[in-house]
DSSP file (Angstrom, degrees, kcal/mol; ACC not computed):
  #  RESIDUE AA STRUCTURE BP1 BP2  ACC     N-H-->O    O-->H-N    N-H-->O    O-->H-N    TCO  KAPPA ALPHA  PHI   PSI    X-CA   Y-CA   Z-CA
    1    1 A X              0   0    0      0, 0.0     2,-0.3     0, 0.0    21,-0.1   0.000 360.0 360.0 360.0 146.2    0.0    0.0    0.0
    2    2 A X        +     0   0    0      1,-0.1    20,-0.0    19,-0.0     0, 0.0  -0.503 360.0 167.0 -67.1 122.3    1.2    3.5   -0.7
    3    3 A X        +     0   0    0     -2,-0.3     2,-0.2     2,-0.1    -1,-0.1   0.383  37.4 105.5-121.9   0.9    2.6    5.0    2.5
    4    4 A X  S    S-     0   0    0      1,-0.1    15,-0.6    14,-0.1    13,-0.0  -0.553  80.5 -96.9 -81.7 148.7    4.4    8.1    1.3
    5    5 A X  E     -A   18   0A   0     -2,-0.2     2,-0.5    13,-0.2    13,-0.2  -0.310  35.0-135.3 -60.3 148.1    2.9   11.5    2.0
    6    6 A X  E     -A   17   0A   0     11,-3.8    11,-2.7    -3,-0.1     2,-0.6  -0.926  11.9-150.8-108.0 129.0    0.9   13.0   -0.9
    7    7 A X  E     -A   16   0A   0     -2,-0.5     2,-0.4     9,-0.2     9,-0.2  -0.895  12.1-171.3-104.0 122.8    1.5   16.6   -1.7
    8    8 A X  E     -A   15   0A   0      7,-2.5     7,-2.1    -2,-0.6     2,-0.5  -0.938   1.9-171.4-112.1 134.0   -1.5   18.5   -3.2
    9    9 A X  E     +A   14   0A   0     -2,-0.4     2,-0.4     5,-0.2     5,-0.2  -0.982  15.2 157.0-127.6 121.5   -1.1   22.0   -4.6
   10   10 A X  E >   -A   13   0A   0      3,-2.0     3,-2.1    -2,-0.5    -2,-0.0  -0.985  69.8  -8.1-145.0 131.3   -4.1   24.0   -5.7
   11   11 A X  T 3  S-     0   0    0     -2,-0.4     3,-0.1     1,-0.3    -1,-0.1   0.842 128.7 -55.4  52.2  38.3   -4.4   27.8   -6.0
   12   12 A X  T 3  S+     0   0    0      1,-0.2     2,-0.5     0, 0.0    -1,-0.3   0.562 111.9 120.1  77.2   7.4   -1.0   28.3   -4.4
   13   13 A X  E <   -A   10   0A   0     -3,-2.1    -3,-2.0     2,-0.0     2,-0.4  -0.914  47.8-156.9-108.8 129.7   -2.0   26.2   -1.3
   14   14 A X  E     -A    9   0A   0     -2,-0.5     2,-0.4    -5,-0.2    -5,-0.2  -0.893  11.5-179.3-107.0 135.0    0.0   23.1   -0.4
   15   15 A X  E     -A    8   0A   0     -7,-2.1    -7,-2.5    -2,-0.4     2,-0.6  -0.999  15.9-148.5-131.7 133.7   -1.5   20.4    1.8
   16   16 A X  E     -A    7   0A   0     -2,-0.4     2,-0.4    -9,-0.2    -9,-0.2  -0.914  18.1-177.4-105.4 123.6    0.3   17.2    2.8
   17   17 A X  E     -A    6   0A   0    -11,-2.7   -11,-3.8    -2,-0.6     2,-0.5  -0.928  15.6-145.3-116.6 142.7   -1.9   14.1    3.3
   18   18 A X  E     -A    5   0A   0     -2,-0.4   -13,-0.2   -13,-0.2     2,-0.2  -0.920  19.9-124.6-106.3 133.3   -0.7   10.7    4.5
   19   19 A X        -     0   0    0    -15,-0.6     3,-0.1    -2,-0.5   -14,-0.0  -0.506  41.5 -96.9 -68.1 142.0   -2.3    7.6    3.1
   20   20 A X        -     0   0    0     -2,-0.2     2,-0.2     1,-0.1    -1,-0.1  -0.322  41.1-107.7 -63.1 143.5   -3.6    5.4    5.9
   21   21 A X    >>  -     0   0    0      1,-0.2     4,-0.8    -3,-0.1     3,-0.6  -0.512  13.9-140.4 -71.2 134.3   -1.4    2.6    6.9
   22   22 A X  T 34 S+     0   0    0      1,-0.2     3,-0.4    -2,-0.2    -1,-0.2   0.815 104.1  58.6 -62.0 -29.2   -2.5   -0.8    5.9
   23   23 A X  T 34 S+     0   0    0      1,-0.2    -1,-0.2     3,-0.0    35,-0.1   0.800 100.8  54.7 -71.6 -28.3   -1.3   -2.1    9.3
   24   24 A X  T X4 S+     0   0    0     -3,-0.6     3,-1.5     2,-0.1    -1,-0.2   0.674  80.8 108.5 -82.6 -17.6   -3.6    0.3   11.2
   25   25 A X  T 3< S+     0   0    0     -4,-0.8    -3,-0.0    -3,-0.4     0, 0.0  -0.369  88.7   5.0 -64.8 136.1   -6.9   -0.7    9.5
   26   26 A X  T 3  S+     0   0    0      1,-0.2     2,-0.3    -2,-0.1    -1,-0.3   0.512  86.0 148.5  72.7   8.1   -9.2   -2.7   11.8
   27   27 A X    <   -     0   0    0     -3,-1.5    16,-0.3     1,-0.2    -1,-0.2  -0.596  28.8-172.8 -75.3 130.9   -7.1   -2.4   14.9
   28   28 A X  S    S+     0   0    0     14,-3.3     2,-0.3    -2,-0.3   120,-0.3   0.598  75.3   6.2 -95.0 -14.5   -9.3   -2.4   18.1
   29   29 A X  E     -B   42   0B   0     13,-1.1    13,-2.6   118,-0.1     2,-0.4  -0.967  65.5-152.5-162.0 152.9   -6.3   -1.6   20.3
   30   30 A X  E     -B   41   0B   0     -2,-0.3     2,-0.5    11,-0.2    11,-0.2  -0.991   2.3-165.2-134.1 140.8   -2.6   -0.7   19.8
   31   31 A X  E     -B   40   0B   0      9,-2.5     9,-2.6    -2,-0.4     2,-0.2  -0.984  17.9-139.2-126.4 119.9    0.4   -1.3   22.1
   32   32 A X  E     -B   39   0B   0     -2,-0.5   111,-3.0     7,-0.2     7,-0.3  -0.512  23.4-123.0 -76.1 145.3    3.7    0.6   21.4
   33   33 A X  B     -H  142   0C   0      5,-2.9   109,-0.3     2,-0.3     4,-0.2  -0.434  12.3-123.1 -86.0 160.5    6.9   -1.4   21.8
   34   34 A X  S    S+     0   0    0    107,-2.7     2,-0.5    -2,-0.1   108,-0.1   0.809 102.6  73.5 -66.5 -30.7    9.8   -0.7   24.0
   35   35 A X  S >  S-     0   0    0    106,-0.4     3,-1.8     1,-0.1    -2,-0.3  -0.769 102.6-107.9 -85.8 124.2   11.9   -0.8   20.8
   36   36 A X  T 3  S+     0   0    0     -2,-0.5     3,-0.1     1,-0.3    -2,-0.1  -0.209 101.1  21.7 -53.9 134.9   11.2    2.4   18.8
   37   37 A X  T 3  S+     0   0    0      1,-0.3    25,-3.8    -4,-0.2    26,-0.4   0.460  98.2 109.1  87.7   1.5    9.1    1.7   15.7
   38   38 A X  E <   + C   0  61B   0     -3,-1.8    -5,-2.9    23,-0.2     2,-0.3  -0.867  37.7 158.9-110.0 147.0    7.5   -1.5   16.9
   39   39 A X  E     -BC  32  60B   0     21,-1.9    21,-3.1    -2,-0.4     2,-0.4  -0.986  33.8-128.6-156.9 162.2    3.9   -2.0   17.9
   40   40 A X  E     -BC  31  59B   0     -9,-2.6    -9,-2.5    -2,-0.3     2,-0.5  -0.954  17.2-162.6-112.4 135.2    1.2   -4.6   18.3
   41   41 A X  E     -BC  30  58B   0     17,-2.4    17,-2.5    -2,-0.4     2,-0.6  -0.967  10.1-149.1-118.5 114.1   -2.2   -4.0   16.7
   42   42 A X  E     +BC  29  57B   0    -13,-2.6   -14,-3.3    -2,-0.5   -13,-1.1  -0.723  18.8 176.2 -81.5 123.0   -5.0   -6.2   18.1
   43   43 A X  E     +     0   0B   0     13,-2.2     2,-0.3    -2,-0.6    14,-0.2   0.658  64.4  12.2-101.8 -20.6   -7.4   -6.9   15.3
   44   44 A X  E     + C   0  56B   0     12,-1.8    12,-2.4   -15,-0.1    -1,-0.3  -0.955  44.9 173.5-159.0 137.6   -9.8   -9.2   17.2
   45   45 A X  E     + C   0  55B   0     -2,-0.3   105,-2.8    10,-0.2     2,-0.3  -0.824  33.8 156.6-141.5  99.9  -10.6  -10.3   20.7
   46   46 A X  E     -dC 150  54B   0      8,-2.3     8,-2.9    -2,-0.3   105,-0.2  -0.935  47.0-104.5-135.9 150.0  -13.7  -12.4   20.7
   47   47 A X  E     - C   0  53B   0    103,-2.6     6,-0.3    -2,-0.3     2,-0.2  -0.498  43.9-171.5 -68.9 137.5  -15.4  -15.1   22.7
   48   48 A X  E >>  - C   0  52B   0      4,-3.4     4,-0.7    -2,-0.2     3,-0.6  -0.583  31.2 -65.8-121.3-178.7  -15.0  -18.5   21.0
   49   49 A X  T 34 S+     0   0    0      1,-0.2     3,-0.3    -2,-0.2    -1,-0.2  -0.273 110.6  33.1 -67.2 156.8  -16.5  -21.9   21.5
   50   50 A X  T 34 S-     0   0    0      1,-0.2    -1,-0.2    76,-0.0    77,-0.1   0.742 130.6 -64.6  72.2  25.0  -15.7  -23.9   24.7
   51   51 A X  T <4 S+     0   0    0     -3,-0.6    76,-2.6     1,-0.2     2,-0.3   0.883 101.7 127.3  68.9  38.0  -15.5  -20.9   27.0
   52   52 A X  E  <  -CE  48 126B   0     -4,-0.7    -4,-3.4    -3,-0.3     2,-0.4  -0.781  51.9-139.7-123.0 167.6  -12.5  -19.4   25.4
   53   53 A X  E     -CE  47 125B   0     72,-2.7    72,-3.0    -6,-0.3     2,-0.5  -0.995  14.9-153.4-125.4 132.8  -11.4  -16.1   24.0
   54   54 A X  E     -CE  46 124B   0     -8,-2.9    -8,-2.3    -2,-0.4     2,-0.5  -0.923   6.8-163.7-108.9 130.9   -9.4  -15.8   20.8
   55   55 A X  E     -CE  45 123B   0     68,-3.0    68,-2.0    -2,-0.5     2,-0.4  -0.960   2.9-169.2-114.7 128.7   -7.1  -12.9   20.1
   56   56 A X  E     +CE  44 122B   0    -12,-2.4   -13,-2.2    -2,-0.5   -12,-1.8  -0.945  20.1 160.3-111.5 136.7   -5.7  -12.0   16.7
   57   57 A X  E     -CE  42 121B   0     64,-2.6    64,-3.6    -2,-0.4     2,-0.4  -0.974  32.0-128.7-152.6 164.0   -3.0   -9.4   16.4
   58   58 A X  E     -CE  41 120B   0    -17,-2.5   -17,-2.4    -2,-0.3     2,-0.6  -0.947   9.9-146.2-117.9 137.3   -0.2   -8.1   14.2
   59   59 A X  E     -CE  40 119B   0     60,-2.4    60,-1.8    -2,-0.4     2,-0.4  -0.928  27.3-162.5 -97.1 120.1    3.3   -7.4   15.2
   60   60 A X  E     -CE  39 118B   0    -21,-3.1   -21,-1.9    -2,-0.6     2,-0.6  -0.886  14.5-161.7-113.5 133.8    4.4   -4.4   13.2
   61   61 A X  E     +CE  38 117B   0     56,-2.7    55,-2.9    -2,-0.4    56,-0.6  -0.887  25.3 154.9-115.6  99.7    7.9   -3.2   12.5
   62   62 A X        +     0   0    0    -25,-3.8   -24,-0.2    -2,-0.6    -1,-0.1   0.138  43.9 110.2-105.4  17.2    8.1    0.4   11.4
   63   63 A X  S    S-     0   0    0    -26,-0.4    53,-0.3     2,-0.2   -26,-0.1  -0.275  82.8-109.8 -79.6 175.9   11.7    0.8   12.6
   64   64 A X  S    S+     0   0    0     51,-0.1     2,-0.3     2,-0.1    51,-0.1   0.324  94.0  49.6 -90.5   8.3   14.5    1.2   10.1
   65   65 A X  S    S-     0   0    0     49,-0.1    -2,-0.2    48,-0.1    48,-0.0  -0.900  96.4 -75.0-140.9 168.5   16.0   -2.2   10.9
   66   66 A X        -     0   0    0     -2,-0.3     2,-0.3    48,-0.1    48,-0.2  -0.329  44.7-153.3 -62.3 145.6   15.1   -5.9   11.2
   67   67 A X  E     -I  113   0D   0     46,-2.6    46,-3.5    -4,-0.1     2,-0.7  -0.881  10.1-131.1-118.9 154.9   13.2   -6.8   14.3
   68   68 A X  E  >  -I  112   0D   0     -2,-0.3     4,-2.7    44,-0.2     5,-0.2  -0.909   8.0-164.2-108.6 109.2   13.2  -10.2   16.0
   69   69 A X  H  > S+     0   0    0     42,-0.8     4,-1.7    -2,-0.7     7,-0.2   0.871  93.5  60.3 -56.2 -35.2    9.7  -11.5   16.9
   70   70 A X  H  4>S+     0   0    0     41,-0.3     5,-1.6    39,-0.3     6,-1.2   0.942 110.9  38.0 -55.7 -51.2   11.5  -14.0   19.2
   71   71 A X  H >45S+     0   0    0      1,-0.2     3,-1.5     4,-0.2    -2,-0.2   0.891 114.0  54.8 -70.2 -40.0   13.0  -11.2   21.2
   72   72 A X  H 3<5S+     0   0    0     -4,-2.7    -1,-0.2     1,-0.3    -2,-0.2   0.758 105.2  54.9 -66.9 -23.5   10.0   -9.0   21.1
   73   73 A X  T 3<5S-     0   0    0     -4,-1.7     8,-0.3     3,-0.2    -1,-0.3   0.059 133.3 -85.4 -98.0  25.0    7.8  -11.8   22.5
   74   74 A X  T < 5S-     0   0    0     -3,-1.5    -3,-0.2     1,-0.2    -2,-0.2   0.777  78.4 -60.0  84.7  28.2   10.1  -12.3   25.6
   75   75 A X  S   <S+     0   0    0     -5,-1.6     2,-0.3     1,-0.3    -4,-0.2   0.883 103.8 127.4  63.5  41.2   12.7  -14.6   24.1
   76   76 A X        -     0   0    0     -6,-1.2    -1,-0.3    -7,-0.2    -3,-0.2  -0.921  64.8-136.4-121.9 151.6   10.1  -17.3   23.3
   77   77 A X  S    S+     0   0    0     -2,-0.3    32,-1.6    -3,-0.1    31,-0.9   0.191  93.1  40.9 -88.5  16.2    9.5  -19.0   19.9
   78   78 A X  B    S-J  107   0E   0     29,-0.2     3,-0.3    30,-0.2    29,-0.2  -0.878  88.8-110.4-148.2 177.1    5.7  -18.6   20.6
   79   79 A X  S >  S+     0   0    0     27,-1.6     3,-1.6    -2,-0.3    28,-0.1   0.049  74.4 121.0-103.3  25.8    3.4  -15.9   22.0
   80   80 A X  T 3   +     0   0    0      1,-0.3    15,-0.5    26,-0.2    -1,-0.2   0.572  61.2  68.8 -67.2 -10.9    2.6  -17.8   25.1
   81   81 A X  T 3  S+     0   0    0     -3,-0.3    -1,-0.3    -8,-0.3     2,-0.1   0.561  76.9 102.8 -85.3  -7.7    3.9  -15.1   27.4
   82   82 A X    <   +     0   0    0     -3,-1.6    13,-0.7    57,-0.1     2,-0.3  -0.476  51.9 175.9 -70.6 143.9    1.0  -12.8   26.4
   83   83 A X  E     -KL  94 138F   0     55,-2.0    55,-3.0    11,-0.2     2,-0.3  -0.983  26.1-128.2-148.8 163.1   -1.8  -12.6   29.0
   84   84 A X  E     -KL  93 137F   0      9,-2.5     9,-3.1    -2,-0.3     2,-0.5  -0.830  15.8-153.9-109.4 147.3   -5.1  -10.8   29.8
   85   85 A X  E     -KL  92 136F   0     51,-2.6    51,-2.5    -2,-0.3     2,-0.9  -0.987   7.3-160.7-124.3 123.9   -6.0   -9.0   33.0
   86   86 A X  E  >> -K   91   0F   0      5,-3.1     5,-1.9    -2,-0.5     4,-0.8  -0.870  13.7-173.0 -96.8  97.9   -9.5   -8.5   34.2
   87   87 A X  T  45S+     0   0    0     -2,-0.9     3,-0.4     1,-0.2    -1,-0.2   0.891  80.1  49.9 -64.1 -41.5   -8.9   -5.6   36.6
   88   88 A X  T  45S+     0   0    0      1,-0.2    -1,-0.2    -3,-0.1    -2,-0.0   0.889 119.1  37.8 -67.4 -37.0  -12.4   -5.5   38.1
   89   89 A X  T  45S-     0   0    0      2,-0.1    -1,-0.2    40,-0.0    -2,-0.2   0.476 104.5-132.0 -89.5  -3.0  -12.3   -9.3   38.8
   90   90 A X  T  <5 +     0   0    0     -4,-0.8     2,-0.4    -3,-0.4    -3,-0.2   0.923  59.5 137.0  51.6  50.9   -8.6   -9.1   39.8
   91   91 A X  E   < -K   86   0F   0     -5,-1.9    -5,-3.1     2,-0.0     2,-0.4  -0.980  46.1-149.3-133.3 141.9   -7.8  -12.1   37.6
   92   92 A X  E     -K   85   0F   0     -2,-0.4     2,-0.6    -7,-0.2    -7,-0.2  -0.912  11.2-155.0-108.6 133.2   -5.0  -12.9   35.1
   93   93 A X  E     -K   84   0F   0     -9,-3.1    -9,-2.5    -2,-0.4     2,-0.2  -0.944   9.3-160.8-114.4 117.2   -5.7  -15.1   32.1
   94   94 A X  E     -K   83   0F   0     -2,-0.6    32,-0.7   -11,-0.2   -11,-0.2  -0.544  35.7 -84.8 -90.7 158.5   -2.8  -17.0   30.6
   95   95 A X  B     -F  125   0B   0    -13,-0.7    30,-0.2   -15,-0.5    -1,-0.1  -0.379  53.7-106.6 -59.6 137.5   -2.6  -18.5   27.1
   96   96 A X        -     0   0    0     28,-2.8     8,-3.3     8,-0.3     2,-0.3  -0.382  34.9-155.4 -65.9 143.4   -4.2  -22.0   27.1
   97   97 A X  B     -N  103   0G   0      6,-0.3     6,-0.2    -3,-0.1     2,-0.1  -0.899  11.2-124.3-118.6 153.6   -1.8  -24.9   26.8
   98   98 A X    >   -     0   0    0      4,-2.8     3,-2.2    -2,-0.3    -1,-0.0  -0.217  44.6 -83.5 -84.2-177.6   -2.5  -28.4   25.4
   99   99 A X  T 3  S+     0   0    0      1,-0.3    -1,-0.1     2,-0.1    -2,-0.0   0.712 131.0  54.3 -63.2 -20.1   -1.9  -31.7   27.3
  100  100 A X  T 3  S-     0   0    0      2,-0.1    -1,-0.3     3,-0.0     3,-0.1   0.411 120.8-106.9 -92.2   1.8    1.7  -31.6   26.3
  101  101 A X  S <  S+     0   0    0     -3,-2.2     2,-0.4     1,-0.3    -2,-0.1   0.525  73.7 139.8  87.1   5.6    2.2  -28.1   27.7
  102  102 A X        -     0   0    0      1,-0.1    -4,-2.8    -5,-0.0    -1,-0.3  -0.676  56.5-112.3 -85.0 135.3    2.4  -26.4   24.2
  103  103 A X  B     -N   97   0G   0     -2,-0.4     2,-1.5    -6,-0.2    -6,-0.3  -0.323  14.9-127.1 -66.1 147.3    0.6  -23.1   24.0
  104  104 A X  S    S+     0   0    0     -8,-3.3    20,-1.8    20,-0.3    -8,-0.3  -0.699  81.7  82.6 -90.9  81.0   -2.5  -22.8   21.9
  105  105 A X  B    S-G  123   0B   0     -2,-1.5    18,-0.2    18,-0.2     2,-0.1  -0.931  92.0 -44.7-165.9 177.4   -1.1  -19.9   20.0
  106  106 A X        -     0   0    0     16,-2.5   -27,-1.6    -2,-0.3     2,-0.2  -0.407  61.3-176.2 -61.5 136.3    1.2  -18.8   17.2
  107  107 A X  B     +J   78   0E   0    -29,-0.2   -29,-0.2     1,-0.2     3,-0.1  -0.728  46.7  50.6-126.1 174.1    4.5  -20.8   17.3
  108  108 A X        +     0   0    0    -31,-0.9     2,-1.9    -2,-0.2     3,-0.4   0.910  51.8 174.5  63.8  49.7    7.8  -20.9   15.5
  109  109 A X        +     0   0    0    -32,-1.6   -39,-0.3     1,-0.2    -1,-0.2  -0.503  34.1 125.0 -83.8  69.8    8.8  -17.2   15.7
  110  110 A X        +     0   0    0     -2,-1.9    -1,-0.2    -3,-0.1     2,-0.1   0.592  41.9  90.6-106.4 -13.4   12.2  -17.7   14.2
  111  111 A X  S    S-     0   0    0     -3,-0.4   -42,-0.8     1,-0.1   -41,-0.3  -0.429  76.0-113.4 -85.9 159.3   12.2  -15.3   11.2
  112  112 A X  E     -I   68   0D   0    -44,-0.2     2,-0.7    -2,-0.1   -44,-0.2  -0.667  24.0-132.7 -84.6 145.5   13.3  -11.7   11.2
  113  113 A X  E     -I   67   0D   0    -46,-3.5   -46,-2.6    -2,-0.3     3,-0.1  -0.899  24.0-140.5-102.7 112.3   10.7   -9.0   10.6
  114  114 A X    >   -     0   0    0     -2,-0.7     3,-1.8   -48,-0.2   -53,-0.2  -0.247  33.0 -80.6 -70.7 157.5   11.9   -6.6    8.0
  115  115 A X  T 3  S+     0   0    0      1,-0.3   -53,-0.2   -51,-0.1    -1,-0.1  -0.311 117.5  18.2 -57.5 137.9   11.3   -2.8    8.3
  116  116 A X  T 3  S+     0   0    0    -55,-2.9    -1,-0.3     1,-0.3     2,-0.2   0.517 106.0 109.4  79.2   5.2    7.8   -1.8    7.1
  117  117 A X  E <   -E   61   0B   0     -3,-1.8   -56,-2.7   -56,-0.6     2,-0.3  -0.659  47.9-161.3-110.5 166.4    6.5   -5.4    7.5
  118  118 A X  E     -E   60   0B   0    -58,-0.2     2,-0.4    -2,-0.2   -58,-0.2  -0.931   8.1-145.4-139.8 165.0    4.1   -7.1    9.9
  119  119 A X  E     -E   59   0B   0    -60,-1.8   -60,-2.4    -2,-0.3     2,-0.4  -1.000  18.4-129.4-133.9 134.7    3.3  -10.7   11.0
  120  120 A X  E     +E   58   0B   0     -2,-0.4     2,-0.3   -62,-0.2   -62,-0.2  -0.694  34.7 172.4 -85.0 133.1   -0.2  -12.0   11.9
  121  121 A X  E     -E   57   0B   0    -64,-3.6   -64,-2.6    -2,-0.4     2,-0.3  -0.848  10.8-169.7-134.5 168.2   -0.3  -13.8   15.2
  122  122 A X  E     -E   56   0B   0     -2,-0.3   -16,-2.5   -66,-0.2     2,-0.3  -0.985   6.3-173.3-155.8 162.4   -2.9  -15.3   17.5
  123  123 A X  E     -EG  55 105B   0    -68,-2.0   -68,-3.0    -2,-0.3     2,-0.4  -0.978  16.4-138.8-155.8 152.3   -3.5  -16.8   21.0
  124  124 A X  E     -E   54   0B   0    -20,-1.8   -28,-2.8    -2,-0.3     2,-0.3  -0.955  22.7-179.6-119.3 137.0   -6.4  -18.5   22.8
  125  125 A X  E     -EF  53  95B   0    -72,-3.0   -72,-2.7    -2,-0.4   -30,-0.2  -0.849  38.8 -90.7-127.1 159.3   -7.3  -17.8   26.5
  126  126 A X  E     -E   52   0B   0    -32,-0.7     2,-0.3    -2,-0.3   -74,-0.3  -0.512  57.0-107.4 -63.0 144.0   -9.9  -19.0   29.0
  127  127 A X        -     0   0    0    -76,-2.6     3,-0.1    -2,-0.1    -1,-0.1  -0.570  24.5-130.3 -79.3 135.2  -12.8  -16.6   28.7
  128  128 A X        -     0   0    0     -2,-0.3    -1,-0.1     1,-0.2     7,-0.0  -0.296  52.5 -66.0 -66.6 167.4  -13.5  -14.1   31.5
  129  129 A X    >   -     0   0    0      1,-0.1     3,-2.1     2,-0.1    -1,-0.2  -0.174  52.1-107.4 -54.6 153.0  -17.1  -14.0   32.8
  130  130 A X  T 3  S+     0   0    0      1,-0.3    -1,-0.1    -3,-0.1    -2,-0.1   0.769 117.3  62.0 -56.9 -29.7  -19.7  -12.8   30.3
  131  131 A X  T 3  S+     0   0    0      2,-0.0     2,-0.7     0, 0.0    -1,-0.3   0.649  81.2  95.0 -74.5 -12.8  -20.1   -9.5   32.1
  132  132 A X    <   +     0   0    0     -3,-2.1    -4,-0.1     1,-0.2     3,-0.1  -0.711  45.5 168.7 -81.0 116.2  -16.5   -8.6   31.5
  133  133 A X        +     0   0    0     -2,-0.7    16,-2.9     1,-0.2     2,-0.3   0.520  61.3  31.4-106.4 -10.2  -16.5   -6.5   28.3
  134  134 A X  E     - M   0 148F   0     14,-0.3     2,-0.3     2,-0.0    14,-0.2  -0.995  60.3-177.1-150.5 144.0  -12.9   -5.2   28.3
  135  135 A X  E     - M   0 147F   0     12,-2.2    12,-2.8    -2,-0.3     2,-0.4  -0.929  30.7-111.8-134.6 159.6   -9.5   -6.5   29.5
  136  136 A X  E     -LM  85 146F   0    -51,-2.5   -51,-2.6    -2,-0.3     2,-0.5  -0.779  30.7-147.6 -87.3 139.0   -6.0   -5.2   29.6
  137  137 A X  E     -LM  84 145F   0      8,-3.9     8,-1.8    -2,-0.4     2,-0.5  -0.943   8.9-160.8-113.2 128.0   -3.7   -7.1   27.3
  138  138 A X  E     +L   83   0F   0    -55,-3.0   -55,-2.0    -2,-0.5     2,-0.4  -0.939  10.3 179.0-114.3 120.0    0.0   -7.5   28.3
  139  139 A X    >   -     0   0    0     -2,-0.5     3,-1.6     3,-0.3   -57,-0.1  -0.928  39.7-101.2-112.9 140.4    2.6   -8.3   25.7
  140  140 A X  T 3  S+     0   0    0     -2,-0.4   -66,-0.1     1,-0.2     3,-0.1  -0.408 106.9   7.4 -58.4 135.4    6.3   -8.8   26.7
  141  141 A X  T 3  S+     0   0    0      1,-0.2  -107,-2.7   -68,-0.1  -106,-0.4   0.690 112.2  99.1  66.1  22.3    8.3   -5.6   25.8
  142  142 A X  B <  S-H   33   0C   0     -3,-1.6    -3,-0.3  -109,-0.3  -109,-0.2  -0.970  81.6-100.9-134.7 152.3    5.1   -3.6   24.9
  143  143 A X        -     0   0    0   -111,-3.0    -3,-0.0    -2,-0.3    -4,-0.0  -0.523  49.2-104.5 -69.9 133.7    3.1   -1.0   26.8
  144  144 A X        -     0   0    0     -2,-0.2     2,-0.3  -113,-0.1    -6,-0.2  -0.223  42.9-169.6 -57.1 149.5   -0.1   -2.6   28.2
  145  145 A X  E     -M  137   0F   0     -8,-1.8    -8,-3.9  -114,-0.1     2,-0.4  -0.962  20.0-123.2-139.9 156.4   -3.3   -1.8   26.4
  146  146 A X  E     -M  136   0F   0     -2,-0.3     2,-0.4   -10,-0.3   -10,-0.2  -0.828  28.8-176.6-101.2 141.2   -7.0   -2.2   26.9
  147  147 A X  E     -M  135   0F   0    -12,-2.8   -12,-2.2    -2,-0.4     2,-0.2  -0.999  24.1-120.5-139.5 140.1   -9.2   -4.0   24.4
  148  148 A X  E     -M  134   0F   0     -2,-0.4     2,-0.5  -120,-0.3   -14,-0.3  -0.504  22.6-132.9 -76.5 147.3  -12.9   -4.8   24.1
  149  149 A X        -     0   0    0    -16,-2.9     2,-0.2    -2,-0.2  -103,-0.2  -0.894  21.0-153.2 -99.3 125.2  -14.1   -8.4   24.0
  150  150 A X  B      d   46   0B   0   -105,-2.8  -103,-2.6    -2,-0.5   -16,-0.0  -0.646 360.0 360.0 -95.9 156.8  -16.7   -9.0   21.3
  151  151 A X              0   0    0     -2,-0.2  -105,-0.1  -105,-0.2    -1,-0.1   0.443 360.0 360.0 -86.0 360.0  -19.3  -11.7   21.4
């Protein structure tokens, strides 16, 4: 997608417009990274079957250099360190694991993320009670953010 500013000149007036970032579309919440130019965009946090919540998100690298999803996710090859906080219920929700202890989430974060690129990721959590409509989402090395839960 075109990401350079557009310069319009009419009747001697100049206006600079920026085309919207393809990465920003559909984000319901954003968390800036500790590393400049990195961010997480949560695109979906919805109740799923079996009393679970599925979160879909993008790791975006707008820095000028390669980023390591492995390092940005807390030195894990998966996103299992992400968790949800229900502040009103004072409860922390960890990523679900299977019977072998493997997270039910994106795995194999071994590639480098080039500048201007993003990677789609996901994780599944136990669902908070139905009356909980928003949670804080905590990602390693990113500022916590609040996100609404859709039905």
